[in-house]
LOMAR-69723 format. One record per residue (C-alpha): residue number from 1; residue in one letter; x, y, z. Coordinates in nm, 3 decimals, padded with zeros to 5 digits. Example, Ala and Ser with C-alpha at 12.3 -4.5 7.8 and 13.67 -1.06 7.14 Angstrom:
// LOMAR-69723
<site num="1" residuo="a" u="01.230" v="-00.450" w="00.780"/>
<site num="2" residuo="s" u="01.367" v="-00.106" w="00.714"/>
This chain:
// LOMAR-69723
<site num="1" residuo="m" u="-03.783" v="12.422" w="11.506"/>
<site num="2" residuo="i" u="-03.586" v="12.162" w="11.699"/>
<site num="3" residuo="l" u="-03.414" v="11.882" w="11.511"/>
<site num="4" residuo="e" u="-03.320" v="11.568" w="11.699"/>
<site num="5" residuo="d" u="-02.957" v="11.457" w="11.678"/>
<site num="6" residuo="n" u="-03.067" v="11.129" w="11.525"/>
<site num="7" residuo="f" u="-03.377" v="11.080" w="11.316"/>
<site num="8" residuo="f" u="-03.504" v="10.817" w="11.077"/>
<site num="9" residuo="p" u="-03.695" v="10.953" w="10.782"/>
<site num="10" residuo="e" u="-03.907" v="10.674" w="10.642"/>
<site num="11" residuo="p" u="-04.117" v="10.640" w="10.328"/>
<site num="12" residuo="e" u="-04.481" v="10.717" w="10.411"/>
<site num="13" residuo="q" u="-04.658" v="10.436" w="10.226"/>
<site num="14" residuo="h" u="-04.434" v="10.322" w="09.944"/>
<site num="15" residuo="p" u="-04.064" v="10.261" w="09.889"/>
<site num="16" residuo="a" u="-03.864" v="10.554" w="09.759"/>
<site num="17" residuo="t" u="-03.798" v="10.551" w="09.386"/>
<site num="18" residuo="v" u="-03.562" v="10.847" w="09.408"/>
<site num="19" residuo="t" u="-03.190" v="10.770" w="09.440"/>
<site num="20" residuo="v" u="-02.956" v="10.920" w="09.695"/>
<site num="21" residuo="a" u="-02.781" v="11.101" w="09.408"/>
<site num="22" residuo="e" u="-03.113" v="11.269" w="09.322"/>
<site num="23" residuo="i" u="-03.166" v="11.361" w="09.689"/>
<site num="24" residuo="c" u="-02.819" v="11.514" w="09.688"/>
<site num="25" residuo="e" u="-02.917" v="11.720" w="09.381"/>
<site num="26" residuo="r" u="-03.227" v="11.842" w="09.568"/>
<site num="27" residuo="f" u="-03.016" v="11.954" w="09.865"/>
<site num="28" residuo="t" u="-02.779" v="12.140" w="09.632"/>
<site num="29" residuo="a" u="-03.071" v="12.306" w="09.450"/>
<site num="30" residuo="a" u="-03.215" v="12.409" w="09.789"/>
<site num="31" residuo="g" u="-02.890" v="12.585" w="09.884"/>
<site num="32" residuo="l" u="-02.707" v="12.306" w="10.067"/>
<site num="33" residuo="p" u="-02.421" v="12.203" w="09.838"/>
<site num="34" residuo="c" u="-02.315" v="11.846" w="09.906"/>
<site num="35" residuo="k" u="-02.172" v="11.529" w="09.758"/>
<site num="36" residuo="a" u="-02.259" v="11.162" w="09.799"/>
<site num="37" residuo="e" u="-01.999" v="10.901" w="09.893"/>
<site num="38" residuo="r" u="-02.086" v="10.530" w="09.871"/>
<site num="39" residuo="h" u="-01.953" v="10.286" w="10.132"/>
<site num="40" residuo="q" u="-02.081" v="09.927" w="10.089"/>
<site num="41" residuo="d" u="-02.455" v="09.929" w="10.174"/>
<site num="42" residuo="e" u="-02.467" v="10.292" w="10.278"/>
<site num="43" residuo="v" u="-02.425" v="10.633" w="10.122"/>
<site num="44" residuo="r" u="-02.309" v="10.941" w="10.308"/>
<site num="45" residuo="i" u="-02.419" v="11.287" w="10.203"/>
<site num="46" residuo="i" u="-02.142" v="11.526" w="10.298"/>
<site num="47" residuo="f" u="-02.255" v="11.888" w="10.320"/>
<site num="48" residuo="e" u="-01.999" v="12.152" w="10.223"/>
<site num="49" residuo="s" u="-01.872" v="12.365" w="10.514"/>
<site num="50" residuo="r" u="-02.065" v="12.162" w="10.775"/>
<site num="51" residuo="k" u="-01.986" v="11.884" w="11.021"/>
<site num="52" residuo="s" u="-02.335" v="11.742" w="10.972"/>
<site num="53" residuo="n" u="-02.373" v="11.446" w="10.737"/>
<site num="54" residuo="l" u="-02.659" v="11.214" w="10.648"/>
<site num="55" residuo="v" u="-02.608" v="10.840" w="10.627"/>
<site num="56" residuo="f" u="-02.848" v="10.640" w="10.408"/>
<site num="57" residuo="t" u="-02.883" v="10.266" w="10.388"/>
<site num="58" residuo="v" u="-02.965" v="10.179" w="10.028"/>
<site num="59" residuo="n" u="-03.098" v="09.886" w="09.829"/>
<site num="60" residuo="a" u="-02.918" v="09.730" w="09.529"/>
<site num="61" residuo="s" u="-03.053" v="09.996" w="09.291"/>
<site num="62" residuo="g" u="-02.927" v="10.284" w="09.506"/>
<site num="63" residuo="c" u="-03.266" v="10.385" w="09.646"/>
<site num="64" residuo="p" u="-03.264" v="10.484" w="10.013"/>
<site num="65" residuo="l" u="-03.419" v="10.262" w="10.278"/>
<site num="66" residuo="t" u="-03.335" v="10.459" w="10.595"/>
<site num="67" residuo="a" u="-03.146" v="10.773" w="10.689"/>
<site num="68" residuo="t" u="-02.971" v="10.890" w="11.004"/>
<site num="69" residuo="m" u="-02.777" v="11.195" w="11.106"/>
<site num="70" residuo="p" u="-02.479" v="11.105" w="11.327"/>
<site num="71" residuo="d" u="-02.442" v="11.277" w="11.664"/>
<site num="72" residuo="e" u="-02.177" v="11.529" w="11.552"/>
<site num="73" residuo="t" u="-02.397" v="11.800" w="11.408"/>
<site num="74" residuo="d" u="-02.381" v="12.172" w="11.351"/>
<site num="75" residuo="y" u="-02.726" v="12.242" w="11.219"/>
<site num="76" residuo="d" u="-02.938" v="12.547" w="11.278"/>
<site num="77" residuo="a" u="-03.304" v="12.623" w="11.208"/>
<site num="78" residuo="d" u="-03.239" v="12.716" w="10.842"/>
<site num="79" residuo="f" u="-03.039" v="12.397" w="10.783"/>
<site num="80" residuo="a" u="-03.309" v="12.186" w="10.953"/>
<site num="81" residuo="c" u="-03.585" v="12.349" w="10.745"/>
<site num="82" residuo="v" u="-03.407" v="12.260" w="10.420"/>
<site num="83" residuo="l" u="-03.353" v="11.902" w="10.540"/>
<site num="84" residuo="f" u="-03.723" v="11.864" w="10.618"/>
<site num="85" residuo="e" u="-03.833" v="12.029" w="10.293"/>
<site num="86" residuo="v" u="-03.621" v="11.790" w="10.087"/>
<site num="87" residuo="f" u="-03.749" v="11.486" w="10.277"/>
<site num="88" residuo="d" u="-04.107" v="11.614" w="10.240"/>
<site num="89" residuo="s" u="-04.050" v="11.646" w="09.865"/>
<site num="90" residuo="i" u="-03.974" v="11.273" w="09.839"/>
<site num="91" residuo="g" u="-04.264" v="11.166" w="10.062"/>
<site num="92" residuo="w" u="-04.068" v="11.078" w="10.378"/>
<site num="93" residuo="t" u="-04.175" v="11.143" w="10.738"/>
<site num="94" residuo="y" u="-03.962" v="11.194" w="11.047"/>
<site num="95" residuo="a" u="-03.945" v="10.978" w="11.357"/>
<site num="96" residuo="p" u="-03.727" v="11.124" w="11.635"/>
<site num="97" residuo="v" u="-03.518" v="10.863" w="11.811"/>
């Protein structure tokens, strides 16, 4: 599996009702421990022992609108599979940039 350096998961047909904190819990449960850090209108998910981070734009209630992965990444196939599984679980699709 090849993961693009930047990608924009987007809700399939409805806005996400899950919060970024809940997404972070799903990553941790799937074996990717992480923490969420809020910065104005975005939230960063920082994965333990990895350079890779996800950056979400969020609405006023903390629900994600878009997500990107900055260029500095250190993912592998296992890491990418977990990312996609978590996004699948919340009903998001992937659009390579």
